[in-house]
TIMI-179001 format. One line per 3 residues: number of its first residue (from 1); for each residue x, y, z of C-alpha. Coordinates in steps of 0.5 Angstrom, whole numbers. Each point is the difference from the previous one (the first is absolute). Layout:
NUM> X:Y:Z ~ ...;
// end
This chain:
1> 244:54:204 ~ -7:-4:1 ~ -2:-2:7;
4> -1:-8:0 ~ -7:-2:1 ~ -1:-4:6;
7> -3:-7:0 ~ -8:-1:0 ~ -2:-3:7;
10> -2:-8:-2 ~ -7:0:1 ~ -4:-4:5;
13> -5:-6:-1 ~ -6:2:-5 ~ -7:-1:3;
16> -6:1:-4 ~ -6:4:2 ~ -7:-3:1;
19> -7:4:-2 ~ -6:-3:3 ~ -7:3:-1;
22> -6:-2:3 ~ -5:3:4 ~ -1:-5:5;
25> 5:0:6 ~ -1:-7:1 ~ 2:-2:-7;
28> 6:6:0 ~ 2:-4:6 ~ 0:-7:-1;
31> 4:2:-7 ~ 6:4:4 ~ 0:-7:5;
34> 1:-4:-6 ~ 5:4:-3 ~ 4:3:5;
37> 5:-6:1 ~ 3:1:-7 ~ 3:7:3;
40> -2:5:-5 ~ -4:6:2 ~ -7:0:0;
43> -4:6:-1 ~ -9:0:0 ~ -4:5:-3;
46> -7:0:2 ~ -4:2:-7 ~ 2:1:-7;
49> 2:7:0 ~ 4:0:6 ~ 4:-6:-4;
52> 1:4:-6 ~ 3:6:4 ~ 5:-5:3;
55> 2:-3:-6 ~ 1:7:-2 ~ 5:1:6;
58> 4:-7:0 ~ 2:-6:-4 ~ -3:-7:1;
61> 2:-6:-2 ~ -8:-3:0 ~ -7:3:1;
64> -5:-5:4 ~ -7:3:-3 ~ -7:-1:4;
67> -5:0:-6 ~ -6:1:4 ~ 1:7:4;
70> -5:6:0 ~ 1:6:-4 ~ 6:-1:-5;
73> -1:-8:-1 ~ 7:-5:-2 ~ -2:0:-7;
76> 1:8:-1 ~ 6:0:5 ~ 4:-4:-4;
79> -2:3:-6 ~ 2:7:3 ~ 7:-4:2;
82> 1:-2:-7 ~ -1:6:-4 ~ 5:3:4;
85> 8:0:-2 ~ 2:-1:6 ~ -4:-6:3;
88> -2:-3:-7 ~ 5:-5:0 ~ -1:-2:8;
91> -3:-7:1 ~ -7:0:3 ~ -4:-6:4;
94> -7:0:0 ~ -3:-2:7 ~ -7:-2:0;
97> -5:-4:4 ~ -7:2:-4 ~ 2:0:-8;
100> 2:-8:-1 ~ -3:0:-6 ~ 4:0:-7;
103> -3:6:-3 ~ 3:3:6 ~ 6:-3:0;
106> 2:2:-8 ~ -3:7:2 ~ 6:0:5;
109> 5:-3:-5 ~ -2:6:-5 ~ 1:6:5;
112> 7:-2:1 ~ 0:-5:6 ~ 6:-6:0;
115> -4:-5:4 ~ -6:-1:5 ~ -1:-2:6;
118> -7:-3:4 ~ -1:2:7 ~ 0:-3:5;
121> 8:1:-2 ~ 4:-6:1 ~ 6:3:3;
124> 5:-5:-3 ~ -3:1:-7 ~ 1:8:1;
127> 7:0:3 ~ 2:-4:-6 ~ -3:4:-5;
130> 2:7:4 ~ 7:-3:0 ~ 1:-1:-7;
133> -2:6:-3 ~ 4:4:6 ~ 6:-4:-2;
136> -1:1:-7 ~ -1:7:1 ~ 7:0:4;
139> 4:-4:-5 ~ -2:6:-5 ~ 2:5:5;
142> 7:-4:1 ~ 0:0:-8 ~ -1:7:0;
145> 4:3:5 ~ 6:-5:-3 ~ -1:4:-6;
148> 0:6:2 ~ 6:-2:4 ~ 3:-3:-6;
151> -2:7:-5 ~ 2:5:6 ~ 8:-4:0;
154> 0:0:-8 ~ -1:8:1 ~ 4:1:6;
157> 6:-4:-5 ~ -2:4:-6 ~ 0:7:4;
160> 7:-3:3 ~ 3:-1:-7 ~ -3:7:-3;
163> 3:3:6 ~ 7:-4:-1 ~ -1:3:-7;
166> -1:7:1 ~ 5:0:5 ~ 5:-3:-5;
169> -2:5:-6 ~ 1:6:6 ~ 6:-3:2;
172> 3:0:-7 ~ -4:7:-2 ~ 4:3:7;
175> 6:-3:-3 ~ -1:3:-6 ~ -2:7:2;
178> 6:0:5 ~ 5:-2:-6 ~ -3:6:-4;
181> 1:5:6 ~ 7:-2:0 ~ 2:1:-7;
184> -4:6:0 ~ 3:3:7 ~ 6:5:-1;
187> 4:-4:6 ~ 6:-3:-2 ~ 2:-6:4;
190> 8:-1:1 ~ 6:-4:3 ~ 6:3:1;
193> 7:-1:2 ~ 3:3:7 ~ 6:3:-2;
196> 1:6:-5 ~ -2:1:-5 ~ -6:-4:3;
199> -1:-4:-7 ~ -7:-3:-2 ~ -1:-7:1;
202> -7:0:-2 ~ -4:5:-3 ~ -8:-1:-2;
205> -3:1:-7 ~ -4:7:3 ~ 7:3:-1;
208> 0:1:-7 ~ -7:4:-1 ~ 3:4:6;
211> 7:2:-2 ~ 0:-3:-8 ~ 6:-5:2;
214> -1:-7:0 ~ 1:-4:6 ~ 6:-4:-2;
217> 3:7:-1 ~ 1:1:7 ~ 2:-7:2;
220> 5:0:-6 ~ 3:7:2 ~ 0:1:7;
223> 3:7:0 ~ -6:3:-3 ~ -4:0:6;
226> 3:6:3 ~ 4:2:-6 ~ -7:3:-3;
229> -2:3:7 ~ 0:8:1 ~ 7:2:1;
232> -3:4:6 ~ -3:-6:3 ~ 5:-6:-1;
235> 3:1:6 ~ -6:0:4 ~ -2:-6:-4;
238> 6:-4:2 ~ 1:2:7 ~ -8:-2:1;
241> 2:-7:-3 ~ 6:-1:5 ~ -3:2:6;
244> -6:-5:-2 ~ 5:-5:3 ~ 0:3:7;
247> -7:2:0 ~ -3:-6:-4 ~ -4:4:-5;
250> 0:6:-4 ~ -4:5:-3 ~ 2:6:-5;
253> -2:4:-5 ~ 4:2:-7 ~ 0:2:-6;
256> 2:-5:-6 ~ 1:2:-8 ~ -4:-5:-4;
259> 1:-2:-7 ~ -3:6:-3 ~ 5:5:4;
262> -6:3:5 ~ 1:-1:7 ~ -5:-4:5;
265> -1:0:7 ~ 0:-7:3 ~ -2:-2:7;
268> 6:-6:1 ~ -2:-4:7 ~ 2:-7:3;
271> 3:-5:4 ~ 7:-3:2 ~ -1:-7:0;
274> 5:-6:-1 ~ -1:-5:-5 ~ 0:-8:0;
277> 7:0:-1 ~ 1:4:5 ~ 2:6:-4;
280> -3:7:2 ~ -4:3:-5 ~ -5:6:-1;
283> -8:-1:-2 ~ -3:6:-1 ~ -5:3:-4;
286> 0:6:-6 ~ -6:5:0 ~ -1:6:-5;
289> -2:6:4 ~ 1:5:-6 ~ -7:2:0;
292> -2:0:7 ~ 6:5:2 ~ -2:5:-6;
295> -7:0:3 ~ 2:1:7 ~ 5:6:-2;
298> -6:3:-4 ~ -5:-1:7 ~ 6:4:4;
301> 0:5:-5 ~ -7:1:-1 ~ 0:0:8;
304> 5:5:0 ~ -3:4:-5 ~ -7:0:4;
307> 4:2:7 ~ 4:5:-4 ~ -7:3:-3;
310> -4:0:7 ~ 5:4:3 ~ 1:5:-6;
313> -8:1:0 ~ 0:1:7 ~ 6:6:0;
316> -4:3:-6 ~ -6:1:4 ~ 4:4:6;
319> 4:4:-5 ~ -6:2:-4 ~ -3:2:6;
322> 6:5:1 ~ 1:2:-6 ~ -8:2:0;
325> 2:5:5 ~ 6:2:-3 ~ -3:1:-7;
328> -7:3:3 ~ 4:5:4 ~ 5:2:-5;
331> -6:2:-4 ~ -3:4:5 ~ 6:4:1;
334> 1:2:-7 ~ -7:2:-1 ~ 2:4:6;
337> 7:4:-1 ~ 0:4:-5 ~ 6:5:-1;
340> 5:-5:3 ~ 4:-3:-6 ~ 5:-3:5;
343> -6:-4:4 ~ -3:-2:-6 ~ 6:-3:-2;
346> 1:-4:6 ~ -7:-2:-1 ~ 0:-2:-7;
349> 6:-4:2 ~ -4:-4:6 ~ -5:-1:-5;
352> 4:-2:-5 ~ 3:-6:5 ~ -7:-2:3;
355> -1:-1:-8 ~ 5:-5:-1 ~ -1:-3:6;
358> -8:-1:-3 ~ 4:-4:-6 ~ 4:-4:5;
361> -7:-2:4 ~ -3:-2:-7 ~ 5:-4:-2;
364> 1:-4:7 ~ -8:0:0 ~ 1:-3:-7;
367> 5:-5:1 ~ -4:-3:6 ~ -7:0:-4;
370> -4:4:4 ~ 0:7:-4 ~ -6:2:-2;
373> -2:-1:-8 ~ -4:3:-4 ~ -1:-5:-6;
376> -3:1:-7 ~ 0:-3:-6 ~ 6:2:-5;
379> 2:-2:-6 ~ 8:-2:2 ~ 2:1:-7;
382> -2:7:0 ~ 2:1:7 ~ 7:-2:-2;
385> 0:4:-7 ~ -2:7:4 ~ 4:-1:6;
388> 6:-1:-5 ~ 3:7:0 ~ 0:1:7;
391> 4:-7:1 ~ 5:2:-6 ~ 1:7:4;
394> 1:-4:7 ~ 6:-5:-4 ~ 4:5:-3;
397> 2:1:-8 ~ 5:-5:1 ~ -6:-6:1;
400> -3:-2:-6 ~ -8:-3:2 ~ -3:-5:-5;
403> -7:-2:0 ~ -3:-6:-2 ~ -8:1:0;
406> -5:-4:-3 ~ -6:3:-4 ~ -5:-3:4;
409> -2:3:7 ~ 2:-2:7 ~ -6:2:4;
412> 2:-1:8 ~ -3:3:6 ~ 6:3:4;
415> 2:7:3 ~ 3:4:-6 ~ 3:4:4;
418> 4:-5:4 ~ 1:-4:-6 ~ 4:6:-3;
421> 4:0:6 ~ 2:-7:-1 ~ 2:1:-6;
424> 4:6:1 ~ 4:-3:6 ~ 2:-6:-5;
427> 2:5:-5 ~ 4:3:5 ~ 3:-6:3;
430> 2:-2:-7 ~ 3:6:-2 ~ 5:0:7;
433> 1:-8:-2 ~ 3:2:-7 ~ 3:6:2;
436> -4:5:-4 ~ 2:-3:-6 ~ -4:-6:-3;
439> -6:-3:-3 ~ -7:-1:4 ~ -5:-4:-3;
442> -7:0:2 ~ -5:-6:-2 ~ -7:-1:1;
445> -4:-5:-2 ~ -6:-5:1 ~ 1:-7:4;
448> -5:-5:3 ~ 1:-4:6 ~ -2:-7:1;
451> -7:1:2 ~ 0:4:-7 ~ -1:7:4;
454> 3:5:-4 ~ 6:5:2 ~ 4:5:-2;
457> 8:-1:0 ~ 4:6:0 ~ 8:-1:0;
460> 4:6:1 ~ 8:-2:-1 ~ 7:3:-1;
463> 7:-1:-2 ~ 3:2:6 ~ 5:-4:4;
466> -5:-5:3 ~ 0:-2:7 ~ 1:-7:4;
469> -5:-5:2 ~ 2:3:8 ~ -3:7:-3;
472> -5:-2:-4 ~ -3:-4:7 ~ 0:6:4;
475> -1:6:-5 ~ -8:1:1 ~ 2:1:7;
478> -1:7:3 ~ 6:4:2 ~ 5:-5:-4;
481> 4:3:-5 ~ 7:-1:-3 ~ 1:7:-2;
484> 4:5:3 ~ -2:3:5 ~ -4:6:-2;
487> -2:-3:-6 ~ -7:-3:2 ~ -4:-2:6;
490> -1:-7:-2 ~ -8:1:0 ~ -1:0:-8;
493> 0:-7:-2 ~ -4:-1:7 ~ -5:4:-2;
496> -1:-4:-7 ~ 0:-6:4 ~ -5:2:5;
499> -5:4:-6 ~ 0:-7:-4 ~ -2:-4:5;
502> -5:4:3 ~ -3:0:-7 ~ -1:-7:0;
505> 7:-1:-5 ~ 7:-3:1 ~ 7:3:-1;
508> 6:-4:-2 ~ 7:2:-1 ~ 5:-4:-4;
511> 7:2:-1 ~ 8:-2:-1 ~ 6:4:1;
514> 2:3:-6 ~ -6:-1:-4 ~ -5:5:3;
517> -7:-1:4 ~ -7:-1:-2 ~ -6:1:4;
520> -7:-3:-2 ~ -6:3:2 ~ -6:-5:0;
523> -7:4:2 ~ -7:-4:-2 ~ -4:4:-6;
526> -8:1:1 ~ -5:0:-7 ~ -2:7:3;
529> 1:6:-4 ~ 4:6:2 ~ -4:6:3;
532> 1:8:-3 ~ 6:3:2 ~ -2:8:4;
535> 5:4:-1 ~ 2:4:6 ~ 2:7:0;
538> 4:5:4 ~ -2:-1:7 ~ -5:4:2;
541> -1:5:7 ~ -2:-4:6 ~ -7:-1:0;
544> -4:3:7 ~ -6:-2:3 ~ -4:2:6;
547> -3:-8:1 ~ 1:-3:8 ~ 5:-5:-1;
550> 1:-5:6 ~ 8:-1:0 ~ 1:-7:3;
553> 9:-1:2 ~ 3:-3:5 ~ 7:3:-2;
556> 0:7:5 ~ 5:3:-6 ~ -4:-2:-5;
559> -6:2:3 ~ 2:7:0 ~ 3:1:-6;
562> -6:-2:-4 ~ -5:4:5 ~ 4:6:-2;
565> -1:-2:-8 ~ -7:-1:0 ~ -1:6:5;
568> 4:4:-5 ~ -5:-3:-6 ~ -6:3:4;
571> -2:-6:2 ~ -4:-1:7 ~ 4:-6:4;
574> -1:-4:6 ~ 5:-6:2 ~ 1:-6:3;
577> 6:-4:3 ~ -3:-7:-2 ~ -7:-4:-3;
580> -3:0:7 ~ 1:8:1 ~ -3:1:-8;
583> -6:-5:2 ~ -2:4:6 ~ 0:6:-4;
586> -4:-2:-6 ~ -5:-3:6 ~ -1:7:1;
589> -5:5:-3 ~ 6:4:-4 ~ -1:-2:-8;
592> 6:-1:-3 ~ 2:0:-8 ~ 7:-4:-1;
595> 3:-5:5 ~ 7:1:-1 ~ 4:-6:3;
598> 7:-3:1 ~ -1:-8:-2 ~ 5:-3:5;
601> -2:2:7 ~ 1:-3:8 ~ -6:-3:3;
604> -2:-5:-4 ~ -5:3:-5 ~ 4:3:-6;
607> -3:5:-4 ~ -3:-5:-6 ~ -4:-2:5;
610> -2:7:3 ~ -1:2:-7 ~ -6:-6:-1;
613> -3:2:7 ~ 0:7:-1 ~ -4:-1:-6;
616> -5:-5:3 ~ -1:6:5 ~ -1:5:-5;
619> 0:-2:-7 ~ 1:7:-3 ~ 6:1:3;
622> 7:0:-5 ~ 6:-4:2 ~ 8:1:-2;
625> 5:-4:3 ~ 7:1:0 ~ 6:-5:2;
628> 7:0:-1 ~ 0:-7:1 ~ -5:-5:-1;
631> 2:-7:0 ~ -6:-5:1 ~ -5:5:0;
634> 0:3:-7 ~ -3:-7:-2 ~ -6:3:3;
637> 0:7:-5 ~ -1:-3:-6 ~ -6:5:-3;
640> -2:2:7 ~ 3:7:2 ~ 4:5:-2;
643> 7:0:2 ~ 6:5:0 ~ 7:-2:2;
646> 5:2:5 ~ 3:4:-1 ~ -5:5:-3;
649> 1:8:-2 ~ -5:5:1 ~ -2:1:-7;
652> -1:-7:-1 ~ -4:-1:7 ~ -5:6:-3;
655> -1:-4:-7 ~ -2:-6:3 ~ -4:3:6;
658> -4:3:-6 ~ 0:-7:-4 ~ -3:-3:6;
661> -5:5:2 ~ -2:0:-8 ~ -1:-7:-1;
664> 5:1:-6 ~ 4:-7:-2 ~ 8:1:0;
667> 2:1:-8 ~ 5:-5:-3 ~ 7:3:1;
670> 3:3:-7 ~ 7:-2:-1 ~ 3:7:2;
673> -1:-3:7 ~ 6:-4:-2 ~ 5:5:1;
676> -1:-2:7 ~ 4:-6:-1 ~ 6:4:-3;
679> 1:2:7 ~ 2:-7:2;
// end
């Protein structure tokens, strides 16, 4: 609301200002004495120049100008006064004792004088002339001031009218906006009776888009309110409304079956009041919170999955260190023991168990999205076709696999081995759901997202028993399974979830009990072309060498096994327990060909940072990193340092060291590498 303007102060009596221009002090004094009685302000100038300066600074009602002055005379001064816009209308009265002839008087009038007074000046005449001119000036000022006040009043009136009109328009727009908001909001205003079944006395029109029923339906059929509440919520709603008489207010949330047969979640809240007739009633509002509850459930599920992922990632890290020790020592003992079949048998059993543990940790890391992927550009249609024989072998003869693949290639940047493992896990899960008898359908197609990005959609569906909504909500959780004990670890689908998410995609499940289930994998496509696949032959013997290697490992058991492996391969090794110790050794004179360091280490400096500092000091030195769990540190490994995952075997470590020392890139793994997935 605009603040009211203050009334302007009432102006005092007007006075004029008279300029006396005379170089003779006596004449100026005489004029001042004669005019003092008029009560006006008298200003004296000693020359024409001084008079002009004063006229530029102040406004005068009349000018008494001496004609005969040294320097600039009265004629010149008057001419300059008339030329300036500020003073051209100021009346000039010439005062002269010398120029009395008609020629001079005519010249005086021609330069702008309104009158001529001769010296010696009669005070009465001078006073009369000045009084008339000053009064005319004051009347002009008064008229001007009245005009300004009138104009100001008109402007103020116009401003007030405009402000009033604007306020009225704003009020109208506000009301229209409020009406539109009330009509668009999914809020229903209700008035109900205070006795069971709490029939409606009034329902606002917004109930129709919310439930599909007209407002009069609720008034004419009192039972419809509680009658369509979900059976599990009816008792709680009735008790809540009954308690409103004691507490004065109520709030409850329940599911209500709408006209389309679907349940929606309503937040019902209000107060217990008495109407003008003294009859009690319940006034309340109804708000649709279905989407909010769904989002809250999704957020809770996402947080739970993230927490489980962090836990499993940490477990996998420690477990991989243990498996490195077990596998390493088993390899060392198997090479040293000959002619003792019973011992070899037991060591082989230890190694087989460690291999299963290695598979388990990889599944855990896959779910937590912290596994080390080796992505490459692959054609998904070709990968699925080539992997079909292995899937048929895994699901058995009772399950028929049908493919629906387009002729158009689907190029995606993914880890092919992990994708095959994910498909195999889905196939095995479908086989168990169909009890080894049914149809498994695999479909791959191209789709587009809202942002026009090309996507590949792989859909794996079965004709099995399906699952309930509660089971579908938990199906991707690690260790969650509905199978009998011994038939599954509960990690297969969690591996699918983690791999797809880490590859920049999404996985969804849709299922109805008795109608099978469908898993949909969405992966981003790329315009790049697949690289040529390098066929890998039989695993060669472990390659040896004689270079000097600096091993950095904080776990003593892992360090011992690694040292035994590399010494057995012929390398000259020195060790450090952390990054600080490694940097201390690198600061010495000893030359090193390779830095072999764990990534996750104590002391505030991880293996990635250590490798960067080491190569800054010794650019010629090669780097090979290892870890059982990288976590966020994996972001810094992209195309910078070679990595071998824990647990590693002697032959794999030997091969990787030779590749790093020779500056050879890692080859693209062939499809035969997916044999590892079959053991999952």
